[in-house]
C-alpha positions in Angstrom: -34.4 -60.5 7.9 -31.5 -60.0 5.4 -32.9 -57.0 3.4 -35.5 -54.3 3.6 -39.1 -55.2 3.2 -42.0 -53.2 1.6 -43.8 -53.4 5.0 -41.2 -50.9 6.2 -42.7 -48.2 4.0 -45.8 -46.9 5.7 -47.7 -43.6 6.2 -48.8 -42.4 9.6 -50.1 -45.1 11.9 -49.2 -47.8 9.4 -51.4 -46.4 6.6 -50.7 -47.4 3.0 -50.0 -44.1 1.2 -49.6 -45.6 -2.3 -51.6 -44.2 -5.1 -54.6 -46.5 -5.6 -54.2 -49.0 -8.5 -57.6 -47.9 -9.8 -56.2 -44.3 -10.1 -53.1 -45.5 -12.0 -55.1 -47.7 -14.3 -57.6 -44.9 -15.2 -54.8 -42.4 -15.8 -52.9 -44.8 -18.1 -56.1 -45.6 -20.0 -56.9 -41.9 -20.4 -53.5 -41.1 -21.7 -53.6 -44.0 -24.2 -56.9 -42.6 -25.5 -55.5 -39.1 -25.8 -52.4 -40.3 -27.6 -54.6 -42.2 -30.1 -56.7 -39.0 -30.6 -53.4 -37.1 -31.3 -52.2 -39.9 -33.6 -49.1 -40.4 -31.4 -48.0 -44.1 -31.1 -47.1 -43.9 -27.5 -45.3 -41.9 -24.8 -42.2 -42.5 -22.7 -42.9 -41.0 -19.3 -39.7 -39.9 -17.6 -40.3 -36.7 -15.6 -40.4 -37.6 -11.8 -43.7 -36.0 -11.2 -45.3 -37.8 -14.1 -43.8 -41.1 -13.1 -45.6 -40.7 -9.8 -48.8 -39.7 -11.5 -48.9 -42.6 -14.0 -46.8 -45.2 -12.3 -47.2 -44.7 -8.6 -43.6 -43.7 -7.7 -40.6 -41.8 -8.9 -37.9 -44.5 -9.2 -35.2 -44.1 -11.8 -36.7 -45.3 -15.0 -39.1 -44.8 -17.9 -42.7 -45.8 -18.2 -43.8 -46.6 -21.7 -47.6 -46.2 -22.4 -48.7 -47.1 -25.9 -51.6 -45.3 -27.6 -54.8 -47.3 -27.7 -54.7 -49.7 -30.6 -51.0 -48.9 -31.4 -48.1 -51.3 -31.4 -47.4 -52.6 -27.9 -51.0 -52.0 -26.7 -53.3 -54.7 -25.4 -55.6 -54.0 -28.4 -52.8 -54.8 -30.8 -51.8 -58.0 -28.9 -49.1 -56.4 -26.8 -48.7 -56.2 -23.0 -49.7 -52.6 -22.6 -47.8 -50.1 -20.4 -44.4 -51.2 -19.2 -42.1 -49.5 -16.6 -38.4 -50.0 -17.3 -36.6 -49.4 -14.0 -32.9 -48.9 -13.1 -33.4 -48.5 -9.4 -35.1 -49.4 -7.2 -36.7 -52.3 -9.0 -38.3 -53.9 -5.9 -39.6 -50.6 -4.7 -41.0 -49.7 -8.2 -43.0 -53.0 -8.2 -44.5 -52.3 -4.8 -45.3 -48.6 -5.5 -47.1 -49.7 -8.7 -49.4 -52.0 -6.7 -47.4 -55.2 -6.5 -49.3 -58.1 -8.0 -52.2 -55.8 -8.8 -50.1 -53.3 -10.7 -51.8 -52.0 -14.0 -48.5 -52.2 -15.8 -45.5 -54.5 -16.1 -42.3 -53.6 -14.4 -39.0 -54.7 -16.0 -35.3 -54.0 -15.6 -34.1 -51.2 -17.8 -32.1 -52.6 -20.8 -29.0 -51.0 -22.1 -29.9 -47.8 -23.8 -28.3 -49.0 -27.0 -30.7 -51.9 -27.2 -33.8 -50.0 -25.9 -35.3 -49.5 -29.4 -35.0 -53.3 -30.1 -36.6 -54.1 -26.7 -39.6 -52.0 -27.6 -39.7 -53.5 -31.1 -39.8 -56.9 -29.5 -42.9 -55.8 -27.6 -44.7 -55.0 -30.9 -43.9 -51.2 -30.9 -43.5 -50.0 -34.5 -43.3 -46.2 -34.0 -41.1 -43.9 -31.9 -42.8 -42.9 -28.6 -43.2 -39.3 -27.8 -40.9 -37.8 -25.1 -41.3 -35.0 -22.6 -39.3 -32.4 -24.4 -41.1 -29.6 -22.6 -40.0 -30.6 -19.2 -37.1 -33.0 -19.2 -33.5 -31.6 -19.7 -32.5 -31.3 -23.4 -29.4 -33.5 -23.1 -31.5 -36.2 -21.4 -34.2 -36.3 -24.1 -31.6 -36.0 -26.9 -30.0 -39.2 -25.8 -33.3 -41.1 -25.8 -34.4 -39.5 -29.1 -31.1 -40.7 -30.6 -31.4 -44.2 -29.1 -34.9 -44.6 -30.4 -34.3 -43.1 -33.9 -34.6 -46.5 -35.6 -38.3 -46.4 -34.6 -38.7 -42.9 -36.1 -38.7 -39.4 -34.9 -39.9 -38.8 -31.3 -42.6 -36.2 -31.0 -43.4 -34.2 -27.8 -46.0 -35.5 -25.4 -45.7 -32.6 -22.9 -48.9 -30.7 -23.8 -51.0 -33.9 -23.9 -49.8 -34.9 -20.4 -50.4 -31.4 -19.1 -53.9 -31.3 -20.4 -54.8 -34.6 -18.8 -53.5 -33.5 -15.5 -55.6 -30.4 -15.5 -58.7 -32.4 -14.5 -58.4 -33.8 -11.0 -60.2 -37.0 -9.9 -62.2 -37.4 -6.8 -59.2 -39.1 -5.1 -56.9 -36.2 -6.0 -59.4 -33.6 -4.7 -59.6 -35.7 -1.5 -55.9 -35.3 -1.0 -56.1 -31.6 -1.5 -59.0 -31.3 1.0 -56.8 -33.1 3.6 -53.9 -30.8 2.8 -56.1 -27.8 3.3 -57.0 -28.9 6.8 -53.3 -29.2 7.6 -52.7 -25.8 6.1 -55.2 -24.2 8.5 -53.1 -25.4 11.4 -50.0 -24.0 9.7 -51.6 -20.5 9.8 -52.6 -21.1 13.4 -49.0 -21.9 14.2 -47.9 -18.6 12.7 -50.6 -16.8 14.7 -49.4 -18.5 17.9 -45.7 -17.7 17.6 -45.7 -14.4 15.6 -45.7 -10.9 16.8 -43.6 -7.8 17.1 -39.9 -8.6 16.9 -40.3 -12.1 15.5 -38.3 -13.0 12.4 -39.8 -14.2 9.2 -37.8 -17.3 9.3 -38.8 -18.2 12.8 -42.5 -17.9 11.8 -41.9 -20.1 8.7 -40.2 -22.7 10.9 -43.4 -22.9 13.0 -45.6 -23.4 10.0 -43.1 -25.9 8.5 -43.0 -28.0 11.7 -46.8 -28.6 11.3 -46.4 -29.4 7.6 -43.5 -31.8 8.0 -45.1 -33.7 10.9 -48.1 -34.4 8.6 -45.9 -35.9 5.8 -44.8 -33.0 3.6 -42.0 -34.4 1.5 -39.8 -31.3 1.5 -40.1 -30.2 -2.2 -42.4 -27.7 -3.9 -42.5 -29.2 -7.4 -42.3 -26.5 -10.2 -43.0 -27.0 -13.9 -41.3 -23.9 -15.2 -37.5 -23.9 -15.3 -35.6 -22.3 -13.6 -38.2 -21.4 -11.0 -37.9 -22.7 -7.4 -40.3 -21.9 -4.6 -40.2 -22.2 -0.8 -43.2 -23.8 0.9 -43.6 -20.8 3.2 -43.2 -17.2 2.1 -43.7 -14.8 5.0 -42.7 -11.2 4.4 -42.9 -8.4 6.9 -43.2 -4.8 6.1 -40.6 -3.5 3.5 -39.4 -7.0 2.8 -42.8 -7.5 1.0 -41.8 -4.8 -1.5 -38.5 -6.5 -2.6 -38.7 -8.3 -5.9 -37.0 -11.6 -6.7 -36.3 -14.0 -9.5 -39.6 -15.7 -8.9 -42.5 -14.9 -11.2 -45.0 -13.9 -8.6 -46.3 -10.7 -6.9 -44.2 -11.2 -3.8 -40.5 -11.7 -3.8 -39.0 -11.2 -0.3 -35.3 -11.1 0.7 -34.7 -14.8 1.3 -31.9 -15.8 3.7 -29.1 -15.4 1.2 -28.6 -14.8 -2.6 -28.8 -18.5 -3.6 -32.2 -18.7 -1.8 -33.1 -15.2 -2.9 -36.9 -15.3 -2.4 -39.2 -15.7 0.5 -38.5 -15.3 4.1 -35.3 -13.8 5.6 -34.1 -12.3 8.8 -36.4 -9.3 8.8 -38.5 -8.9 12.0 -42.1 -7.8 12.5 -42.6 -4.2 13.3 -45.8 -2.8 14.9 -48.4 -1.8 12.4 -46.5 -3.2 9.3 -48.4 -5.6 7.0 -47.1 -9.2 7.2 -48.1 -11.3 4.3 -48.1 -15.1 5.0 -48.3 -17.3 1.9 -48.2 -21.0 2.7 -48.1 -24.2 0.6 -48.7 -27.7 2.0 -48.6 -30.9 0.0 -50.5 -34.0 1.0 -49.2 -37.1 -0.7 -47.8 -34.8 -3.4 -50.9 -32.7 -3.9 -50.5 -29.0 -3.1 -52.8 -26.3 -1.8 -51.8 -22.6 -1.7 -53.3 -19.8 0.4 -52.4 -16.4 1.8 -53.5 -14.5 4.8 -52.4 -11.1 6.3 -51.2 -10.6 9.8 -50.2 -7.4 11.8 -48.8 -6.6 15.2 -51.4 -4.2 16.6 -53.7 -2.8 13.9 -53.4 -2.3 10.2 -53.9 1.3 9.2 -56.9 2.3 7.0 -54.8 2.6 3.8 -53.5 -1.0 4.0 -57.0 -2.2 5.1 -58.5 -0.6 2.0 -55.9 -2.2 -0.2 -56.7 -5.6 1.3 -60.5 -5.1 0.8 -59.9 -4.1 -2.8 -57.9 -7.2 -3.5 -60.7 -9.3 -2.1 -63.0 -7.6 -4.5 -60.7 -8.4 -7.4 -60.6 -12.0 -6.2 -64.4 -12.2 -6.3 -64.4 -10.8 -9.8 -62.0 -13.5 -11.0 -63.9 -16.2 -9.3 -67.2 -15.0 -10.8 -65.9 -15.2 -14.3 -64.4 -18.7 -13.8 -67.7 -19.8 -12.1 -69.5 -19.0 -15.3 -67.2 -21.2 -17.4 -65.7 -18.2 -19.2 -62.1 -18.2 -20.5 -59.3 -17.7 -18.0 -58.1 -14.8 -20.2 -61.4 -13.1 -19.6 -61.0 -13.5 -15.9 -57.6 -11.8 -16.2 -59.0 -9.0 -18.3 -61.9 -8.2 -15.9 -59.8 -8.7 -12.7 -57.1 -6.5 -14.1 -59.5 -3.9 -15.3 -61.1 -3.7 -11.8 -57.7 -3.4 -10.2 -56.8 -0.5 -12.6 -60.1 1.2 -11.9 -59.3 1.0 -8.1 -56.0 2.7 -8.7 -53.5 -0.3 -8.7 -52.1 -0.3 -12.2 -48.6 0.3 -11.1 -48.8 -2.0 -8.1 -50.9 -5.1 -9.1 -48.8 -8.3 -8.7 -45.6 -6.3 -8.1 -44.2 -2.9 -8.9 -43.0 -1.8 -12.2 -40.8 -3.1 -13.9 -41.2 -6.3 -11.8 -44.9 -7.0 -12.2 -46.3 -10.5 -12.9 -49.1 -10.7 -15.4 -51.5 -13.2 -13.9 -54.1 -13.4 -11.1 -54.3 -17.2 -10.6 -52.4 -20.4 -11.4 -53.6 -24.0 -11.6 -52.1 -26.3 -9.0 -51.9 -30.0 -8.2 -48.7 -32.1 -8.1 -46.9 -28.9 -9.4 -47.4 -25.4 -8.2 -47.5 -23.8 -11.6 -49.9 -26.0 -13.7 -52.2 -24.9 -16.5 -54.4 -23.0 -17.3 -53.5 -19.6 -15.8 -55.6 -16.5 -15.2 -53.6 -14.6 -17.7 -53.7 -13.3 -21.3 -53.5 -16.0 -23.9 -55.3 -18.7 -21.9 -58.5 -18.5 -24.0 -60.3 -21.4 -22.5 -62.1 -22.0 -19.2 -60.8 -23.7 -16.1 -62.1 -27.2 -16.9 -64.6 -28.9 -14.6 -62.3 -30.7 -12.2 -59.6 -28.0 -12.5 -58.0 -26.6 -9.4 -56.6 -23.1 -9.2 -55.0 -20.8 -6.6 -56.4 -17.3 -7.1 -54.2 -14.6 -5.6 -54.6 -10.9 -6.4 -51.9 -8.9 -4.5 -50.5 -5.4 -4.5 -47.0 -4.4 -3.8 -45.5 -1.2 -2.5 -42.0 -0.2 -1.2 -43.5 -0.4 2.3 -44.9 -3.9 1.9 -47.4 -6.1 0.2 -51.0 -7.2 0.8 -53.4 -9.6 -0.8 -55.6 -12.7 -0.7 -55.3 -16.2 -1.9 -57.2 -19.5 -1.7 -57.1 -22.7 -3.8 -60.4 -23.4 -5.6 -61.9 -26.2 -7.7 -64.4 -25.8 -10.5 -66.9 -28.7 -10.1 -70.3 -29.3 -11.7 -71.9 -26.6 -9.6 -69.2 -24.0 -10.2 -66.3 -22.6 -8.2 -65.8 -23.7 -4.6 -62.9 -23.1 -2.2 -60.7 -26.0 -1.2 -58.6 -24.0 1.3 -59.6 -22.0 4.3 -61.9 -19.3 2.7 -64.2 -18.3 5.5 -62.5 -20.6 8.1 -59.7 -18.1 8.6 -60.1 -14.3 8.6 -58.3 -12.4 5.9 -56.5 -10.4 8.6 -55.2 -11.7 11.9 -53.8 -9.5 14.6 -51.1 -10.1 17.2 -51.3 -8.2 20.4 -48.6 -5.6 20.6 
């Protein structure tokens, strides 16, 4: 054999971990419909996460998807979606489904001739770009190169809206991820205890996650946020804020990684908050449980019980199909009534103003349980609901990932399969 072969790329036990062609085709068709509804002639998909979502892989290139009936579409006599790939071309063809791929895969032309290439495919209007996610200098180069076709609009919100609703296949990936995540918590329970460092406990959880195929990156939508897969904070470390827009910051190991777990060690009686993310084939689940060496005192236990009550309030509002902003208002109001105005989702002035975030291929998807999101979590939407309170002495809270299906809200992650508080013998 003189070169690599696609048979070399396999999942565990030789499994084919590509996105099913039927998924890719359905997503491309739905985007074409949504573009037509918005009177946008097409979209050029360039963000790595969306290249995976629509095209099956994140090779270096751009995926053009014409609006239904617009120039370049099958309805208008064109070839439909086309992926223009710089590298790796061979891998892009395979990831798209090979001979069954729902789109053409072609070599990327010179950027100076890209507009002419599209025009030769029947495209007669400038495709929308992802101005809301791709770097400005990157999109500016493409907008300039395509200017002879017109002015490029922004497809970001259309793409985000489509991705809010998860397919049965996507939910299946999250369900599998949730089963792995339980074992991550069990690993923390097995190795943790008095004197154990936060980083050593994270390492035990990450070993489980990595062995099951986690790719190493927690994908974030909002720049410049970055997030670690495991955030374990013990005692006073749980009261330290960070750059990250969340209730819990943590020390991190050093200033460039200034959030999450550090070198702090578990002390007897201190609350230890364990917030773990696992991604199966790109699809993330997010959950939090509390641990303690010995016993948690009554004050901390009451705080945990109160956050569970706030969680139930938020879930109840979303279950009724009411707006996410209303879930925030009622959850926040209950937390204030219980005495947590100055400590909910952080301490002043470093409080976050949300109680839940949608999740999927990215950790911070829309909608959010926050003011301004005046629409419900859609049927098929997945959300991590995470009320937490923070004090100088530590933090405490709850979190599970949920889906809203035809029957209402149901948990994807552990929910009753793991207790909210787990104790290490001291």
